[in-house]
N, C-alpha and C positions, 0 to 999 in steps of 0.2 A: 659723150657727155657720161661719166659715171653714175649710176644709182645706186648699186648694190654691191658690196664688196665681201663676200666671206673669207677668211683667214684661218686655217686649221681646224676647221668646223669638225665636230665631233659630237656623234647622238649618240646615247645609252639608253635603253628600255628594258625595263625590271633586273636592272644588272651586268646586261648583254649588251654590247657594243657593238651597234649596228651599222654608224658610218664613222671613218678616222680620217681626220688631216685634209677635209675636203677643202680646197682654196680656189675661187674663181671670181671674176667680177662681171658685170650684167651693166653693158651702157645702153643708152637709148637707142633705138634701133636693133639690138641685138634679137639675134634668132637662136636660143640654146636648145638643144635637143638631147636629153637624155636618156639612155639606153641599158640595158642589163638585164641580166635572167631574174624569175621570180626571185625575191628574199633578197635582192643587190641591195636595197635599201634607197629606191627610187621616190616610192611616195614619201619615206620620211624625211629625206633631203627635201622634196618640195613643202613639206610642211614646214621644216624649219626655217626655208627661206623664208616662206610668209609669217613665220613669229607665232606659228598655232601649237608647236613644241619646243621648249628649251632647250640650246646645245648645252652637252655635258662639259663642251671646253672649246674655245677657239669664239671666234666673235661675227660678229655680223655689223655690219656697219653701212648706213643708208646715205645718201648724197644726192646733192641738186633737187632737194626739195621734194625727194621720193619719200613715200613711208605706205606699208602693207594695207593702208586704207585705202591707197592708190591704186592698188590692183585687184583685178580679177580674178578669179580662182572657179576652176570646173573639178572639183573632185573624181575620183576613179567611180566607175558606175559599175553598179552591184547588187546596191542594196534593193528594195523592194520600195516601189515608189506608185504601186497601182491605185492606192486607197489616198493618195495624200489630196486633202479639199481644199484646194486653191485653183483657182481660173490660168491659163498660160499668160493671161494679161499680168495677174499680180505677180507670177513668180517672176518674169521678165523685170516687170517695174524695182522688184527688191532690190535689184543690182546696183539700185542709187540709194538704197538707206545707209551703206557708209560716208553719204557725200552728203547724209542729211541728218544734221545734230540730233533734230529732234524726232524725226521718223516720221513725222505726220503726213505731209504732202508732197506731194512730185510735182513741180514744174512742169511748166507748158514745153520749155527747150526738153526737159526729161522725156515727156509720153512722147514727145516727139521724134526724140531720140530712137525712142524703144521700140516704135511703131519701125521706122526706119530701117532698123538693125533686124526685125521682124521679117520685114519684107527680102532681105539681103539673105537670110537663112531659111525661107521659104517656109515661115511658121505665121505670116498673116493670115491665112485662113481660118486658121482655129485658133487665134488671139484668146477668142470670148470662150473658148470651150474648156470645159474640165481638164486637169492635167492628168487625172488617169485613166479616161479617157482613152489617150491616144498611145499610140504603137510605140517601143521602145525606143526606135530612131526618131521618130518625133520628138519623144522627153528629152534625148538627147539635144537633140536640136533647139528646144527650148532651153535647155541648162547651159548652152554656150550662148545663147542669147542672151542669159541673165549674166552669163560672167563677159561677155563684153560690154553689157551697160555698165558694169562695175567698175572697168579697164578706164584708169586715167592715162596713167604712165605702163603700167606693166601689164601681163596677161599670163599667168598659171593654168596649164592646160595637165591635167592627169588623164591619158590614153581618151581623144576628144575623139578620136575615129570609132570608137564604140557603137555599135548598133547603128554606123550611117551606109546608106546604100552611097553606089557609086556616083551617082550624082550629089548627092548631098554634101560627099567627101569631097569631089571636087569641086564643089561650091563655097564649102568650109577653107580649103586650102586658099582658094581666091582672096577669100574677104581675109584671111589670116597677112596673105602675102601684102596686099592693100593696106593694111594696118601698119605693118611692120613698116612698110615703105612711109609710111605719115611719121613715123618714129618710135610708134609703140614698140616695147621690151616685150619679145613674148619667151617665155622657158615652156618647155613642153616635155612630157614623155610620152613616147611614141615609138613602135615597132613599124607604122605603115609609111612605107618607102616614100609615098606622093607627099604626106608630111614631112618626113625626114629630110625630103629634098630643099626645104625651104632655110633648113641652118647654115648660119655662115658659123656658129661652135658650138662645139660638140663635146658632150659627157659620157663615157663610157665608165660605167660603175663594175668593178669585178664582180665574180658571183659570191666571192667570200665574201662580200657585202661589208669591206671596210673601206676601200679607196677606188681610185679608177684612174682613167687617164681623161687628159682634158686639153681639147684642141680650139685655138681661138685667139684672137685678141693680143699674139705675139707672149701668152703666158708658155711658159717650161710647162711640161707634164708633170702632175703630182702620182 
């Protein structure tokens, strides 16, 4: 069941073409891994698929009740988070804000789900601790938990393995495999082989940063 189709997608920034003629399809239960060298437009593509930046040409269509509001998103790590004034509980629960139009209260089911996801991600022990007191790897796991709370039909992850030790990496891969098996579409940028092994579709962006090769779903390469 298709939820997103991108056709002839092009993205430009300050007059420079970053991506050109990207065509792909995402179905419920797909696990699409995006790879490519630095500067090839991987993060730009992820943001375009999420509607965070507009395409300069082509189009993105949503199907079967999907919209970006039903997607969880983990942005690329790298900015400083040390002084972020919130508890891990607040950050994880904020993943549900898109599902709460008024944004005032979380339901008991949302709180239960946040706690369950926190336990699966191994962050329940510091659920009430300030986010800035955590290590980089712990912060990354909290942010993955937040993205999982936001995910209803799809999950978009930009280098989720950043900062994770081997144990956390294995547990995260196991959880993603489980969610994917339940019908969650996953779109991930990664160079981590353990994460990449979960893919049933792959998109390799060229170093020229204008197109790539796509394998999956019977579609021809572009």
